[in-house]
C-alpha positions in Angstrom: -17.2 -7.9 -1.8 -19.8 -5.4 -0.9 -19.7 -5.0 2.8 -16.9 -4.2 5.4 -16.3 -7.7 7.2 -14.2 -9.1 10.2 -10.9 -11.0 9.1 -11.9 -14.6 8.7 -8.9 -15.5 11.1 -9.8 -12.8 13.6 -12.2 -15.0 15.5 -9.4 -17.5 16.1 -6.8 -15.2 17.3 -6.6 -14.1 20.9 -8.6 -11.1 21.7 -6.5 -8.1 22.3 -6.8 -6.8 25.7 -8.9 -3.1 26.0 -6.5 -0.2 26.9 -8.5 1.8 28.7 -5.4 4.7 28.1 -5.8 4.1 24.7 -9.1 5.4 25.1 -11.3 1.7 24.7 -13.7 0.6 26.9 -16.4 -2.9 26.6 -18.8 -0.4 25.9 -17.6 1.5 23.2 -15.6 1.3 19.8 -11.9 1.5 19.7 -10.7 5.2 19.6 -9.0 6.1 16.8 -7.2 9.5 16.9 -4.8 9.4 13.6 -4.9 7.4 10.5 -2.5 6.1 8.0 -3.3 5.8 4.6 -1.4 3.8 1.9 -1.0 5.3 -1.4 -1.0 2.9 -4.3 -4.5 0.8 -5.0 -5.8 2.4 -1.3 -6.5 6.0 -2.7 -6.1 6.0 -6.2 -6.4 3.0 -8.7 -2.7 2.1 -9.3 -3.0 -0.8 -11.1 -5.9 0.3 -13.7 -4.1 3.6 -14.1 -0.4 2.6 -14.1 1.2 -0.5 -13.7 0.6 -1.9 -17.2 2.8 1.2 -18.2 5.5 0.8 -15.6 5.8 -3.1 -16.5 6.0 -1.9 -20.3 8.8 0.6 -19.2 10.8 -2.2 -17.4 10.0 -4.3 -20.3 11.7 -1.9 -22.5 14.5 -1.4 -20.2 15.6 -4.9 -20.3 15.2 -5.1 -23.6 18.2 -1.9 -23.9 19.9 -3.7 -20.8 20.5 -7.1 -23.0 17.6 -9.7 -22.6 17.3 -11.2 -26.7 13.8 -10.1 -27.4 11.5 -6.9 -28.2 9.9 -5.2 -25.5 6.4 -6.1 -26.9 7.5 -10.2 -26.0 8.8 -9.0 -22.8 5.9 -7.3 -21.6 3.4 -10.6 -22.4 5.6 -12.6 -20.6 5.9 -9.8 -17.5 2.2 -9.8 -17.5 1.6 -13.2 -17.8 3.6 -13.9 -14.7 1.5 -10.6 -13.3 -1.4 -12.3 -13.3 -0.2 -15.6 -11.4 1.7 -13.0 -8.7 2.3 -9.2 -8.9 5.5 -9.4 -6.9 8.0 -7.9 -8.9 10.5 -9.9 -7.7 8.9 -13.1 -8.7 8.0 -11.7 -12.6 11.9 -10.3 -13.0 12.7 -13.6 -12.3 10.1 -15.7 -14.9 11.3 -13.5 -17.4 14.9 -14.4 -17.2 14.2 -18.0 -16.9 12.0 -17.8 -19.9 14.2 -16.0 -21.9 17.2 -18.3 -20.7 19.4 -15.3 -19.0 22.7 -16.7 -17.7 22.8 -16.6 -14.2 26.1 -13.7 -14.2 23.9 -11.6 -16.1 20.6 -11.4 -14.1 22.0 -8.9 -11.4 21.9 -6.1 -14.0 19.1 -6.8 -15.9 17.0 -6.9 -13.0 18.4 -3.9 -11.8 17.3 -2.5 -14.8 13.8 -3.8 -14.6 13.3 -2.3 -11.4 14.7 1.2 -11.7 12.3 1.5 -14.8 9.4 -0.2 -13.2 9.4 2.3 -10.0 10.5 5.6 -12.5 7.6 5.3 -15.2 6.5 8.4 -16.4 3.7 9.8 -14.2 0.6 10.9 -16.1 -2.8 12.3 -15.3 -4.2 10.3 -12.2 -7.5 10.2 -10.5 -8.5 9.5 -6.7 -11.0 6.9 -6.0 -14.2 8.0 -5.9 -14.9 8.4 -2.1 -11.1 9.3 -1.4 -11.9 13.3 -0.7 -14.4 12.5 1.5 -13.1 9.8 3.6 -10.0 12.2 4.2 -12.0 15.4 5.1 -14.6 13.7 7.2 -11.8 12.6 9.2 -10.2 15.6 9.4 -13.4 17.2 10.4 -13.5 14.5 13.2 -10.4 15.6 14.1 -8.6 12.9 13.2 -4.8 13.1 12.2 -4.3 11.8 8.4 -1.0 10.5 7.1 0.0 9.1 3.7 2.7 6.9 2.9 4.1 6.3 -0.3 6.5 3.2 -1.0 8.8 3.6 -4.3 11.3 5.8 -5.7 10.6 8.7 -3.9 10.3 11.2 -7.4 7.9 9.2 -9.0 6.2 9.2 -5.9 6.2 12.9 -5.2 5.0 13.0 -8.9 1.8 11.3 -8.4 1.0 12.8 -5.2 0.7 16.2 -6.8 -1.2 14.8 -9.9 -3.6 13.4 -7.3 -3.3 16.7 -5.7 -2.6 15.2 -2.2 0.1 17.6 -1.6 -2.1 20.3 -1.3 -4.9 18.6 0.2 -5.4 20.5 3.8 -6.8 17.4 5.3 -3.7 15.3 4.8 -1.2 16.5 7.9 1.9 14.9 6.0 3.0 12.5 3.1 6.1 9.9 4.0 8.1 8.4 1.3 9.5 5.0 2.0 12.6 4.9 -0.5 12.6 1.2 -1.9 16.6 2.4 -3.2 17.8 2.6 0.7 15.8 -0.3 1.5 13.4 2.2 4.0 10.3 -0.1 5.4 6.8 0.8 6.1 7.7 -0.1 9.8 10.1 2.6 10.0 8.2 5.4 8.3 5.1 4.3 10.9 7.4 4.3 13.6 8.3 7.9 12.5 4.4 8.7 12.2 3.9 7.9 15.6 6.7 10.0 16.7 5.4 12.7 14.8 1.8 12.5 15.7 2.9 11.7 19.5 0.0 8.8 19.3 -0.5 5.7 21.0 -0.3 3.1 18.6 -3.8 1.8 20.5 -5.1 5.3 18.4 -4.3 4.6 15.1 -5.5 2.6 11.8 -3.2 1.8 9.1 -5.7 1.1 5.7 -3.7 -0.3 3.1 -4.1 -3.3 -0.1 -1.3 -5.0 1.1 -0.7 -8.1 3.7 2.8 -8.1 3.8 3.5 -4.6 3.9 1.4 -1.9 5.6 -0.8 -4.4 7.2 1.9 -6.1 8.7 3.9 -3.3 9.6 0.9 -1.9 11.5 -0.1 -4.8 13.4 3.6 -5.3 14.5 3.3 -2.3 16.2 0.2 -2.6 17.8 -2.6 -0.5 15.3 -5.9 -1.4 14.3 -5.6 -2.3 9.9 -8.4 -2.6 7.3 -7.1 -4.2 4.4 -9.0 -2.4 0.9 -9.0 -5.6 -1.0 -8.7 -4.6 -4.8 -6.2 -3.9 -7.6 -2.5 -5.4 -7.4 -1.9 -7.4 -4.3 -5.9 -8.0 -4.4 -5.5 -11.8 -5.1 -2.6 -12.2 -2.2 -3.4 -14.0 0.7 -1.9 -13.3 4.2 0.6 -15.6 5.3 -0.1 -15.8 8.9 -2.5 -14.0 11.4 0.5 -11.3 11.2 -0.5 -10.1 7.6 -4.2 -10.6 8.6 -6.1 -7.1 8.9 -8.7 -7.0 11.5 -11.0 -5.6 8.6 -11.8 -6.3 4.5 -13.5 -3.8 2.8 -14.0 -3.2 -1.2 -13.9 0.4 -1.3 -12.3 3.5 0.3 -15.5 4.9 1.7 -16.7 1.7 3.7 -13.8 2.8 6.1 -15.9 5.6 7.9 -18.5 2.6 8.4 -16.1 0.8 10.5 -16.8 -0.2 14.6 -14.5 2.4 15.3 -14.7 6.0 17.3 -13.0 8.6 14.9 -12.2 11.4 17.0 -9.7 13.2 19.5 -9.0 11.8 22.5 
């Protein structure tokens, strides 16, 4: 995919009414004063730089916790399951089914796997080409930028630091959604709306996962863009509530979308 395109279902949905208070008119593109970026596979290549290592870390934890197989053998099954469906809950169940783990022993093994996966050591990480250009270009236009990271907070903070985003002046704030405390993307997005004092109709949510940041953004009335790549590239939207307004293959295409980026 080389060009930004409208969602294939967008023509089948009722058109959103223009909101003059949000800076919209029939003769102009929607005004965007705030942009929320997901972190993994949106601002950097998580699947290429971290996912395989995290799955091996999880496989080793499962072996220690009681699965009767070597870390290498468990890892092979995990990656085979990953190719079919990258969602972590399904991968764990497939591994446990494969090795015939009794139902009564599964909870502790899943817990060990997920903890190891989300706390996998952070090494050197590199932003996608064009990421800083987009962030700084939006900042120059007066747009407020927030980053949302989902997972173990300590690990996510380490990733943000490794990428240099904790000291990037274009970013207003990084928010952390903690999987252990069931903090959702929607809850984080609501916090950002309060923090930025933004009208949802002037906010753009950018991410790669239909069921997470895209669904959360749409539920709150935000505009949405899906980066079609990375760990969840093959996942399809389950309904209009997960269908992004636009899909792009590279982050630098965001600036070319039909939005008016700037101050209200």
